[in-house]
Every structure is written in structure tokens, then in C-alpha cells.
C-alpha positions in Angstrom: -0.2 -0.5 0.0 2.7 2.6 0.5 4.6 2.4 -2.8 0.8 2.4 -4.1 0.5 6.3 -2.8 4.2 7.1 -4.0 4.3 9.6 -6.8 6.9 7.5 -9.4 7.3 3.4 -9.2 10.7 4.3 -10.8 11.9 6.3 -7.5 10.2 4.2 -4.7 13.3 3.0 -3.0 14.4 7.0 -2.8 10.7 7.7 -1.1 10.8 4.3 1.2 14.8 5.6 2.2 13.0 8.5 3.2 9.9 6.9 4.9 12.5 5.0 7.1 14.8 7.8 7.9 11.5 9.5 9.5 10.3 6.6 11.0 13.2 6.4 12.9 14.2 10.2 13.7 11.2 10.7 16.5 12.8 8.2 18.5 16.1 10.3 18.4 14.6 13.4 18.3 12.3 12.8 21.8 14.8 12.1 24.2 16.6 15.6 23.2 13.5 17.3 23.6 11.6 15.3 26.1 14.5 15.0 28.7 14.5 18.7 29.0 10.7 19.0 29.3 10.3 16.2 32.1 13.4 17.9 34.1 12.3 21.2 34.0 8.2 21.3 33.1 7.1 17.7 34.7 5.6 14.7 34.0 2.0 16.4 33.1 3.6 18.9 30.6 5.2 16.0 29.2 1.5 14.6 28.6 -0.1 17.7 27.4 3.0 18.4 24.6 2.4 14.7 23.3 -1.3 14.6 23.7 -1.3 18.1 21.5 1.4 16.6 18.9 -1.0 13.6 18.5 -4.0 16.2 18.1 -2.0 18.0 15.4 -1.1 15.1 13.7 -4.3 13.5 13.5 -5.6 16.4 12.1 -3.3 16.9 9.1 -4.0 13.7 8.0 -7.5 13.7 8.2 -8.4 15.0 4.5 -6.7 12.3 3.0 -9.2 10.5 1.2 -7.2 7.6 -0.8 -4.6 6.8 -3.3 -4.3 8.5 -7.0 
């Protein structure tokens, strides 16, 4: 299904490589951002920020109706 939504099948490897990097990137960045937030603002603030990111991400993909 992931390959079906790509703009070009000829460049599928490039796009899937970027997808793989973007799937791993949050695991690398989250401790860098979440650690100081947890230290300075507390656990509840960290959960509120995470919930906000979840809602914003959900709203951004909500309008996707299907593949081309």
C-alpha cells in the first residue's frame, strides 16, 4: 500500500528510504526534547505536549481521502 501512494514507482526506493528515516527520527529526537521538558516542566506538561502533537498530527492527515 505504501508503494501505491508514491508519486513515481521508478523512484520508490528513494521515497521508502526517506520514509524509513522519518520513522526512526522521532525516536532519536524525542529524548533530546522530552528530557529537558520532563526535568523543567514535569510529567504532566510532557503528556500535554505529547497529546497536542497527537491531535495536530491527526488533523493533518484527516483530509487524506485515498490514493491516486
